[in-house]
N, C-alpha and C positions, 0 to 999 in steps of 0.2 A: 504493500500500500504506500509506504513512504517513497519507494522508487517511482511509482505512478504519479504521486503528488509532485515529486521533484521534477519529473519529466514534463508535467503540465506547466509548472511554474517556469521551467527553462524555455519551453516553447513560447509562452506568453512574453517572457522577457526578450527573447530573440525577435518576436514579431514587433514588439514595441520599439526595440532598438532599430530594427530595419526601417520601420515607419518613420522614426525620428530622423534617420539619416537621409531617407528619400525626401522628406519635407525640407530639411535644412539645406539640401543640395539644390533646391528649386526645381526638382524634376516633375512636380505635380503641376499640370496645366490648369490655371484658374481662369482662363479666358472664357467669356460668356459664349463664344462661338464654337467651343469644344464641349459636346455633351458628356455627361457622366456615363459610365457603363451601366448596362441594365441592372446588374445586382445592386449598384449604388442607388440608382433611381428607385428600385423596389424598396430598399431598406429605408431611404429617406421618406418615401411616401407612407410606409407603414408607421414609422415613428411619428410623422406629422398627423396622420389621421387618428391614431390612438390618443395622442396628446389632446387634440381638439375634441374628440368624442368624450374624453374624461371631463373636460371643462365645460361642456355644454349639456351634460346629462341632466342637470337640474335647472337649466335656463329655459323659462317658459316665455314664448312670444306674447305680446299684449293681445287682449281679446279683440281689439279693433284692427288687427294687422291688415285685413282685407279692405279697410275703409278707403274709398277712392281718393279721399283727401291725403292719406298717407302716400298712396301711389303717385299722386300729382306732385307732392312736395319732393318725394324721392327722385322723380324723373329729372328735376332741375339739378339736384346735387350729383346725380349719376352722370349727366351729360357734361358737367363741369369738372368732375373729379376722377371719373373712372373710365370714360369711353376710349381714351387713347390706348389703354392697356387691355380692356375687356370688351371693346367694340360695342356695336349697337345694331339693330335691324338694318340690313342693307349696306352695312359698312364691312367690307371683306377683310381688311387688315389695316395696320398702321405702321409707321416707321419705327416707333419705339417698341411696339409689341414684337416686331420681327427681330429686334436686337436683344430682347430680354431672354434670359435663361434662368429658371425654367419658363417656357412660354405661358403667359397668363391664359386661363381658359376663356373661350368666347362665351360670355354669359347670355348672349342673345339667342343661342342655339339650344333647343330642348335637349339635344343629344349630349350636351355637356352639363346636364343637371338643371334643365329648364323647368318650366311651369310646375309640373306635377312632381318633379324629382328633387326640388331644392329643400333644404332644411333651413328654415329662417333663423333658428337659433344658431346654427353653424355659421351662416352668413353674418349674423350680428357679431359673433365672437371674432371672426376673422377681420371684419371691417374695423372693429374697435381696437383689437390688439395687434393686428398684422401678423406676418409670418416671417421669421428670421431667414435671411439669406435667400429671399425669393423675389424681392422688389415690392412686396405688398406692405404698405406702410400701416402703422397703427394710427388711424385717423383721429382717435381720441386725444392723442398727444398734440395734434394740431388744434384742438379745441372743440371738436365735434361732440355734441352731447348725445346721450343715449336715445332720446326721442328721434333725433334726426337720423341716427344709425338704424333704428327700427324702420323709419320711412324708406331708407335705402333697401333694407331687407324686403320690405313690402313690394317695392318696385321690381326687385329681382324676380319675385314670384310671377309678376305680370308681364315682364318685358318679352319673353319668348313668344307670346301670343300676338305681338304687335307687328304690323307692317312698317316699312320705312316711313310712310306718310303719317301713320298713326303715332309712331314714336316722336317724330318732329313736332306734331301738333300737341302732344302731351308735354313735351319740353317747353314749347312756346307758351302753354297755359300755366306752367309752373312759376314758382317765385325765383327761378334761376339758382345760382350758387348762394344758398341761404341756410345758415345754421348758426348755432350759438358759438361761444368761445371767441376765437379770433375774429376780427371784423372782416367779413368776406363780401360786404356789400359794396364797398367803394375802395378802389385802389388809389394810392396817391398819384396825383397828376405827374406825368413825366416831364422833366425839363426839356424845353425845345433844344434841339441840337445846335451847337454853335455854327455860325455861317461859315461856309467853305472859304479858305483863304483865297485871295485874288490870285489869278494865274499870272505868272511873269509875262511881260510884254511879248506878244507874238506866239504864246502857247495857249492851248485850250485848257479850260478848267477840267479837273478830274471828274468823271461821271459819278452821279450819285450811286450809292450801293443799292443793288437790287434786292427785292424781297426774297425770302427763302424759296428757292426754286431749283429743282433737279428732277431727273427722270424718275418716274414712278411706274410701278407695275399695276397700279390701281388708281382710282379717281376718288378724291376726298371732297370734290367741289360741292357735293350735295350736303355735306355735314356742316353744321353751324353750331356755334356756342351762343 
């Protein structure tokens, strides 16, 4: 028995030492464009889901979660805070989502946990607390209060049933980016850029900088905030 125990301890020590050497040598690729291996993905997913399940076990959604007013308010905050990562009806992809790893789920699709498959308590916990090393922020740290987070959870139940037009109409009818905590209603006015220096005699002035523009594989022109 002692030999077995010593062998197990030696194996663990060897594994830990090897892992430390690999890490300190910089051999682990941490680039977001290099996926984890499938065993690592499976292990991380298992740990994440078990941790979340434990924390939402006793979390009960409010009785009025399906209230259209909650859905309306949630639509405005979703469009302002979530759409670039989690998309919306009729929006196939975004620049930031393409570069994130792990790729955020498309919450507009029923196949990724939509209307009938979502757990609002789970959504609430994730929105409030975020998920480490995933790009998902803890919105409560930015000042979002629980009622507004439940509004978002209510909207997520409803969004997969919406067409592109219905989504945009609901956002237009909402209060926009509106919740407690930090002041999200009015951004400070930006100072006007200084005038361009006069060009030397006989030379043309430098052209103004163009807006963000480059080739896209998809069209965002229909999306508005």
